[in-house]
C-alpha positions, 0 to 999 in steps of 0.5 A, a space after each residue: 500500499 501507498 505511503 499515505 502521506 501528506 503530499 509534500 509541497 512541490 518545488 516552484 518553477 523558479 527553485 527548479 531551474 536553480 537545482 538545474 543549474 546547480 545539478 548541471 554544473 555539478 555533472 560537468 566533468 563528473 563521475 563516469 561510474 567506472 573506478 578507473 575514469 573510463 566510460 562504463 561498459 553499456 552506457 549509456 543505458 536506455 530502458 522502457 519503464 512505465 510507459 517512459 524511455 529513461 536513459 542513464 548516462 553511467 552507473 549512478 554515484 549518488 542515488 536517491 531512492 524515495 520509498 522503502 521497497 526500492 531502498 531495500 532493493 538497492 541496499 540488498 544489491 549492496 548499493 548503499 555507498 551509492 545512495 545519497 538519501 532515502 525516505 518514505 519508510 513504514 516499517 523497520 529496515 528488513 533483517 540483515 540490511 541493518 548496518 547497510 542502512 544506517 549509513 544511508 541518510 533518511 531524508 524524510 520518514 515520509 514523502 520528502 518535498 521535491 526540495 530536499 531530494 533536489 538538495 542531495 544532488 541526485 543522479 538518479 531517482 527511483 520509486 515503488 509507486 508511480 505516485 510517489 513521482 506524480 502530482 501530489 507526491 514528491 514531484 512529477 517524473 518530468 520535473 526531475 527529468 528536466 534537471 537531468 535526473 533520470 527516474 525509476 519506478 518500479 514496474 510492479 506498480 504500472 504494469 497490469 495496473 491502472 492508476 488513473 482513478 483515485 485511491 490505491 489504483 486497481 489491477 487490470 491483470 494479476 501482480 506476479 513476481 516477475 515484475 519484482 524479479 524485473 525491477 531487481 534485475 533493471 536496477 542491477 544493470 542501472 548500477 552496473 552490477 548485473 551479476 548481483 541482481 541475478 544472484 538475488 533473483 536466484 535467492 528470492 526464487 529458491 525461498 519461494 519455492 521453499 515456502 510452498 513446498 507441499 503446501 495446500 491451503 485450497 479450503 481456507 480463506 484469508 482477509 489482508 488488512 494493511 492500516 486504518 481501523 475506522 475505513 479498513 484498507 483491505 486487500 483486493 484480488 491481485 496485488 502483493 497479497 494475491 501473489 501470496 494467496 495464489 502460491 498457497 492455493 488459498 482464497 482471499 476473501 476479497 477477490 472479487 475487487 481488482 482495487 489494490 486496497 479498497 476500503 470496505 466496511 467491517 459489517 462486510 468483512 464479518 460477513 465474509 468471516 475469513 478463516 485467518 486474518 493477515 494483519 499489517 504490524 506498521 511502526 508508521 503512525 498516519 492512520 489509526 491502528 497502524 500496528 498489529 497490537 492496535 489492530 488486534 485490541 480493535 477486533 477483539 474488542 469491536 462488536 462487529 468484528 470480535 465474533 468473527 472465527 478467525 478472531 475468536 480463535 485468534 487466527 493472526 499472521 502478522 506481516 511488515 507493510 513492505 510484506 504486504 507491498 510488491 518488493 522483495 519482501 512479498 517473499 517474507 509475506 509468503 513464507 510467514 503466511 505459509 508458517 501460520 497456516 501450517 501452525 493453524 492446521 489449515 494447510 497441508 
């Protein structure tokens, strides 16, 4: 799900122009990306990304990642030393990346202003969500491109997805892990470390295979709750939770909606009475009931939800927010849901 942060103010045309002059000045005779000063092989690199043509002149040395999911991919690729800043965090960093993450400046917990991003003099900008680099987000992609800064958005948020409406968009085709693997490989190519991308994808594929080996949850129904108790954001059919559900052979009780994170009444939830509740355990404080503790407290005290079978039997699986987004941590989500269903005796 998107960060749901209050949109930051967009830099004025005059300030953007000033940023353009600054970045252009910094770029003259700048780093070519090769340690010996020679031009890196395969660059300039051009790729198609979310309906745009992106050209990267040299492997980035001072990139900014404005969404946590994108940042964790770059950290997993061993690129902390080439990150000038990160932003928009909903959870603690993925296990194993704590040391690498500690050395990267967090310019904002939520969506940063365009001023903060430009101040880092980035040579590349990456995001997990199309809305982050759009009007109402940090700034539209074209504004950064005018500054000579190439931008990249996760294919998982635009391939087979319509972001033209309100909310978090709607899936026109089910998400698959292939979109996430594409992001890993393309970012590794941008930073000229393709072998690291291949190795990471291989590792993720192996984890998926291990988590789903021999499992059958075809008689089990799931509900995914990301955030907010007043008007809860629940997973539709075909985003990252859809990947998890399909891999396990289970059923999402809201697989009849293609909206990424529709807001649905608790009365409707109780009527569908899922077997298991997959609960987002977020560390941010932007919505009501962000943490799993607050969510469970609500479920067990609300007169509508406390009579549900999953609540009465405390069949809860807790996931980080990033594990419910289309990121490399979707694999983490799959592993935890699979383990939970086995613990509950609901999966063969």
